[in-house]
N, C-alpha and C positions, 0 to 999 in steps of 0.2 A: 454384557448381560446374557444369560442363558435364554434360549427360546425353546418352545415346544412345537413340533410339527404333529398336528392331530389329524388323523385320517379316519373317516367313517367307513367301517368294514362290514357292518351289519345293519340292516334296515331297522328303524325304530318302530315300524308298524307292528301292532300287537303288544306294545309295551305301554306302561302308564303314561298319562298325559304329561306328568312332570319330567319324565325322561325325554319325551319328544320335544318338550319346550327347552330342555337343557341342550339338546343337540342343535336346535334352531339358534339358541343364543350363542353357542360356540361359533356359528357361522357356517355350519355344515348343511348342505342342501341335498346333494345327490350322493349315491353310493360311490365310494372311492374318491370323493372330493377331499381336499386337504386345506387346512389353514395353519398359519404360523402365528402363535400367540406368545406374549411374554410369560416367563416362568414365575408366576406370582401365586400366592396361596388361594386366591379366589378361582383362578383357572384350574389349579390342581384339584380343588374341591369339586368343580364341575366335571372334570375328567373322571374323578373317582366315582361319581354318581352314575356315569354311563360307561364304565370301563369295559363292560361286556359288548359294547357296540363300536368302540374306537380302538385304534392303535396309536401309540404315542412314542415319538422319538425326540430325544434331547438334542438340540443343535447349539453349537457355540457360534456366536456371531461377533 
């Protein structure tokens, strides 16, 4: 199954509360922190919402 490596590259400070909440729900806490999530539509939607704050890489596992 494909996985996504999601890295927080820009601070959510100054953005709407729902975007801050999305970053938190993805599991990203500090700048340049990364998480690995399954490539499912729910995660893709969350990433799309904060695409200006994160960097996404596809990983084969």
